[in-house]
N, C-alpha and C positions, 0 to 999 in steps of 0.2 A: 356841857352843863349836866349835872346829875339830876336824876328824877326825884321829885318830892314824894313824900308819903302818900299824898293825894293821887299823884300820877300812878304810883305803884298799885294802889287799891283799885283805881279805875281800870288799870291794865288787867288786874286779876279778874274783875267782873267780866270784862270783855273776852279775854282769852281763855280763862279756865271755866267760868260759869257759863258764859254764852256760847263760846265756840267749842267747849269740851276738850281743850288741849291740856290734859291732866299731867303731861310731862313737865309742865311749867310749875307744878306745885313745889317741886324741889328747889326751883329757882326762887320762888316767892317766899317760902318758909325756911327758917333756920332748922338745922338738924335737931335741936332741942326744943322746937316749937311746942307750946302748950295751948290747947283749946279749952277755955273755961266754959264754953257752951256745951252742955252734955246732950248727947243724942244716943238713944238706946242701941247697944250693940256696936257702936263706932268708937274706936280708941281716940283718946283726946290728944293725939300727936299729929305729926306731919302726915303719916300714912292714913290717919283718920280723915284728914281733909280730902285726900284722894278717894277714899272709900265713900265718904259722904256725897261727893259730886258724881261719882260713878253711879251710886244708888239713885240720886235725884235725877240725873240725866237719863237713866234707864226708865224711870217712871214718867218723866216729862221730857221727851226728846227735843222739844222745841223750847226748852227752858230759856227764859230771858230775865236777867236781873238788871234793872235800871236804877242807878243811884239818883236819888232825887234831891239830896242835900248831903254835902261832904264838907267836913270841917277838919282842919289839921291844927294841932297845937302841940308843940314840942315833939316828942317821939311818938305821938299817938295821932291816928286818923280815925274819924268816926263818919259813918254814912248811914243814912236812912234810905232804904231801897224798896222798890216794888218788884215783886217776882211774878211772872206770868208763865203759863205753860198749859199744855194739854195732857191730861192723864191717860197716857197710852200704854203704860206698863204697870206691873204690880208695885204698890207702894205700901210698905209696912203691913203686908198681908192683905191689902185691899186690891182686888183685881181692877184692871183698867176699866175706867168708866167712860172714856171719851170726852169727859167734861173739861171745859176751860177753867183754869184757876187764876186768881189774882189775889195776892196777899202782900202785906207790908212786913218789913223787918228792919233790923238795926245791926250794924257791925261796928265794933271798936277794935282796932289793931294797934299793937305796940310794935314799932320797928326798930331794928338795930342795923346800921349800915345798909339801909334800904330793903331789909328782909324782915318779914313778920316773925316775931318770936312769941307773941301771945295774942289771943283773940278772945273777945267776949261778944256775945250776940244773942239776939232773940228774934224769932219770927212768929207770926200768928198761926201757930200749928193748929189751933182749934178751927180757925176759919178754913185752913187748908183741908182738914179732915171733913168738915161740913161740906165743902165744895165738891169733894170727890165722892160724897155719899156715905162716908164711914161714921159720921156723927150726925144726929138730928140737929136741924137749925133751931134757933131760939123761937119761942112762942111769938106769934105776930102781935104787934102793938095793938092795944085795944082801947 
């Protein structure tokens, strides 16, 4: 029985994001993969996926992405996830703070023959930067 798109995305979260097995990026993404989620300084291709997770895991070595809702329709699979980790390395010029972070995000992946060929996504970057001390938090409710 072949793996579903949902199975493949869950495998990506577990093996690449959570365990840091970056060699699996080539197995998961097609050679002509395009990432529509822009991240400063990271190419929007398969190598960019590897660079993004190298950077993220360098800053948050205990990174864990937990899919909370996963939906598959046709050639697309979508997931809402929760990302946690401890800021133990430099991230976007912000030195390690030792702070625990917890943010939410969203991924949508289009697959061809079980491999990702496109990705769209968003994560709460403002909350992440606030939690590591790089941005001030909002004013308290009054």
